[in-house]
N, C-alpha and C positions, 0 to 999 in steps of 0.2 A: 423559666429554664425549659419546660415543655413545650411551650408556644414558640420560642426561638428554634428548638430543634425542629418542630414542624415547619416553621417558616424556611429554615435552611434546606430541609429534605426537599420541600415543594421546589424551591428555588433550583436546587441540583437537577431534579426531574425535567424542570421546565428548560434549563439551559442546555442539557444534553439532548432532550428531545428536540429543541430547535436546531442544535448542531446536527442531528441526524438528517434533518431535512435540508439544512443548509448545504451540506456536504455533496448532495445529489447535483447541485447546480454548479460545482467547478468543473473545469475543462482542462485546467493545468494543474500538474501533479504537485509541484513545489509548494505553491500558495495553499492548495488543499491541505498537504501535510503540515505545513506550518500552522494554519489555522486550527485544524483538529487538535494537534497536539498542545497548543498553547491552551486552547479553550478547555481540554480537559485537565491540564495542569493547573489552571486557576480555579476551575470549579471544584476538583476533589482534592486540591492542594497536593499534587503529586509533582515533586521538584524534578523527577528525573524520568524522562520518556524517551524510548529509542524506537526507530523504525528500520526494519530490514526489508528490502524489496527484492522480489525475485528477479534474477538475471539468467543468463543462459547456464551459468555454471553454479547457482546456488543463490541463497539469500544474502545479501550484503547491506551493511549497515549505512543508512542515510544520514546527512547531517541532521543532529539532534536538536530540538528547540526546548530547552529545559527550565522554563518558567524564570525563576530569578538567578538561576546559575548554570548558563550555558558552557562555562569553563568546565564544569564537571562531566561533559559528554565522555563516553566511553571511546576507546581507541578505535579506529576505523578499521582496524585489521579483523575485527569480530565478525563472523558470519556463521551461517547454518547451511549445511548440504541439505540436498532434497532428501536424502536418506535419513536426516536426523530424526530423533525421537520426537523433538518438539513439533517438527513439520508434519510427522506422521499423526501425531495427536490431534493437531489442528484441522488437519485435511480431512481426518475421519469424523470428527465431532462437529466442526464448524461453530464451535462454542469456545468461550474463554476457557484458558487452561491455567489453574491456580498452581503455583509451585511451592512446595513445602519441603525446604531443604533438609529440615530435621526429622521428616516423616519417612522411615525406611520403605514405607509401602506406596510412596508417591510414585508415579510414572517418572519422576525427574531421575530416580536412582537406576532407572534401565537404560539411560542415555550413556553414551561414551564418556570417558574422563574428559576428553578435549570440548565436548558439548556441554557437560556439567560447569566447566571451567568458564565457557564463554558465557553462560547464563549467570554465573556468580558475578562475573566481571560486569555484566549489565545490571547487576543488583535487582534481578527481577522478581515481582511477586505474582504478576498476571501478564499472560500472554494473549493478545487478541488476534483472531484470523481475519486477515484482510483479504476476502474471497471475492474473486470475480464469478462468472456465471459457471465456469467449468473447472476452475482449479485455484489454488491457493497462490495469491500475487505478493502477499507481504505479510508481515508479522509485526505487531505493536507491543512493545514491551514496556510495561509500567512497574516503576519501583514502589517502594513503601509509600504510603502517605505520610505527610509531615506529622501528623497526629498519632501514627503508628498503628491506628487502628485498622482492623482488617477490612477488604472489600465486602460489602454486604452483597446478598443475593440481588438487591435492588440495583446496586452499583453496577454489578456484571450484567444485568438485563439492559441496562442504559448503554453501556459500554458496547455491548455486543450489537445492539442497534446501529451505534455510530459506526463501529467496524464494518458492518455490512455495507451501508452506504458508502463508507469510504472506499472499501474494495472494489464495489461497482463504478466509482468515480475513477478510481485508477485505471480500471480496464478501459473506460470510455476516453480517458486522457490518452493513453497508449494507442488505441484505436486512431484517434485524431492525428496524433502524430506520425503514425504509420501512413494514414492517407496523405499527410503533408508532405511526407518524404517521397511518396510515390508520384504525387502530381508531376514535378519537374521531370521525372522519368518517363511518365506516360505522355508528356508533352514533347520530349525528345524523339520517343518513338513515333509519334504521330508525324513531327517534321522530317524524320528520315523516311517514312513511308511516303510522304509527300514528295521528297526528293527522288526517291526511287521511281515513283509514278511519272514525274516529269521527265527523268532520263530515259525511262521506258518508252513514253510517248515520242520522244525525239528520234528513236531507233526506227519508228515506222516513217513511211514515205508521208511527206507533208502534202503531197498531191497525188492525184491518180495519173499514172502515165497514159500517153494519148496512144492509142492503137487502132490500127484500121479493122473495121468491122466489129 
């Protein structure tokens, strides 16, 4: 039993460490999130994972990949405002935030009633910050393990490493999308400048006038 435990523990460390390195190589956000959530689900036996990504007006739920039960994904109306307690906690600490629904001293009970209900609807036990270089870009919400065992300190350290690399990959992916969107605009601007230059050149005399002296 002891040998099996250490084999499983080593396997978890190896898989999540490899995932942390793998996340850095993604340039597209959807395949990144799909891979990360699926691998965490399979490794730690977490059947329910949700991701909320930062948009202009807050953090909105992305499609969830839930291991063996995708139909159990929470409603897409769930979101968190930039002023929510969870976002403040994650932005300040850059560390996983464990939620204790039954602990009156937990930061969870300082959240608004609407935020508490949203987190209950997500059935969250751990929130992971998906941070870029300067700001929080997303939140990964992990539900209970299938074994109902609590997340260990080692679990949280490994998950934080994965979350950090995932956040940077999201930032890089968004930057590439922005550059891709700007390329056609820059091309149009360049063409318009070329047309303007050609028109301006036609306004000048095409040959010098012949004058005596």
